[in-house]
C-alpha positions as CSV (number, residue, x, y, z in Angstrom):
1,M,0.1,0.0,0.1
2,D,1.2,3.2,-0.9
3,Y,0.4,6.3,0.9
4,N,2.8,8.5,-0.1
5,N,1.8,12.4,-0.9
6,K,-2.1,11.1,0.0
7,K,-4.6,13.2,1.7
8,F,-7.1,12.2,4.4
9,R,-9.8,13.8,6.4
10,P,-12.1,12.1,9.6
11,I,-15.4,11.1,8.4
12,K,-16.0,9.6,11.9
13,N,-14.3,9.9,15.4
14,S,-15.2,9.1,19.1
15,A,-16.3,12.5,21.5
16,N,-13.2,11.8,22.7
17,G,-11.3,12.5,20.0
18,E,-10.1,16.1,18.0
19,T,-10.1,15.5,15.1
20,T,-13.6,16.0,12.8
21,E,-14.0,16.2,9.5
22,D,-11.8,19.9,9.1
23,T,-8.6,18.0,10.1
24,V,-6.9,17.3,7.3
25,F,-3.9,14.9,6.7
26,H,-1.0,14.8,4.6
27,Y,0.2,11.1,4.6
28,K,4.5,11.0,2.9
29,Q,5.6,7.8,2.6
30,N,9.3,6.4,1.9
31,G,10.0,2.7,2.1
32,T,7.9,1.7,5.2
33,I,8.2,4.8,7.4
34,L,4.9,7.0,6.6
35,T,5.4,10.5,8.2
36,S,2.2,13.5,8.3
37,E,2.0,16.7,9.4
38,Y,-2.5,17.8,10.3
39,H,-3.5,20.6,11.4
40,G,-8.2,21.6,11.5
41,A,-11.1,21.7,14.2
42,K,-9.1,21.7,17.7
43,I,-5.7,21.2,16.4
44,L,-3.1,23.6,15.5
45,K,-0.5,22.0,14.6
46,G,0.2,18.2,14.4
47,H,2.7,15.2,12.9
48,L,2.6,11.6,13.5
49,I,5.6,8.8,12.3
50,G,4.4,5.5,11.8
51,L,5.0,2.6,9.8
52,V,3.0,0.9,7.5
53,G,3.0,-3.1,7.4
54,K,2.8,-5.5,4.2
55,D,-0.4,-5.6,4.5
56,G,-1.0,-1.8,4.0
57,T,-1.5,-1.9,8.1
58,I,-0.1,1.5,10.0
59,E,1.1,1.6,13.6
60,M,1.9,5.3,14.8
61,R,2.5,7.5,17.2
62,Y,1.0,11.0,17.2
63,H,1.7,14.5,19.0
64,Q,-0.5,17.9,18.3
65,V,-1.1,21.6,20.6
66,N,-4.4,22.0,20.4
67,K,-7.1,24.8,20.7
68,K,-6.4,25.0,24.3
69,G,-2.5,24.9,24.0
70,E,-2.1,21.3,25.6
71,L,0.7,19.3,24.3
72,M,-1.1,15.9,23.0
73,T,0.3,12.5,22.8
74,G,-1.2,9.3,21.5
75,I,-0.5,5.6,19.6
76,C,-2.5,4.6,16.2
77,F,-3.8,1.2,15.1
78,S,-4.9,1.8,11.4
79,K,-6.2,-0.7,8.6
80,P,-7.1,-0.4,5.4
81,E,-9.8,-0.4,3.9
82,I,-10.5,0.4,-0.7
83,T,-13.4,1.5,-1.4
84,T,-15.4,0.6,-4.3
85,N,-14.4,3.8,-6.0
86,G,-10.7,3.1,-5.1
87,K,-10.4,4.8,-2.3
88,I,-8.3,4.2,0.5
89,R,-10.5,4.3,4.0
90,L,-8.6,3.3,7.4
91,H,-10.0,2.1,10.0
92,E,-8.3,3.1,12.8
93,S,-8.0,2.7,17.5
94,W,-6.3,4.7,18.8
95,E,-5.2,5.2,22.6
96,W,-4.2,9.0,24.5
97,T,-0.8,8.8,26.4
98,S,-1.5,12.3,28.2
99,G,-4.5,13.7,29.1
100,D,-7.1,11.2,30.5
101,M,-5.5,8.2,28.7
102,S,-8.3,7.5,27.0
103,K,-9.3,5.0,23.7
104,G,-11.9,5.9,20.9
105,K,-12.1,4.9,17.5
106,S,-12.3,6.4,14.5
107,I,-12.9,6.5,10.1
108,L,-10.4,8.5,7.8
109,E,-11.1,8.6,4.1
110,E,-8.5,9.7,1.5
111,L,-9.7,12.8,-0.3
């Protein structure tokens, strides 16, 4: 799975998450290493780094500064699905490693 130069937007997220459909992720991939910068909604600036598996799954870590001025960090595992129109949909399970340490689920779709 090649995520390089693809953009994603959340279409669903748990209530304890900070991303919304206004958040845009711009993925870059070099080999198995995935990075992204993102912003929007409650997030002023965020970055993620991850590893892409042979099956397209992603294990990542993220950090972001929200509009409250808080530095938030977390872990996320994404499983890809190819939609009928050929776009990538990512089913994510994530967990805060800061703040309340809660867990959530989200779905991102390729723009």
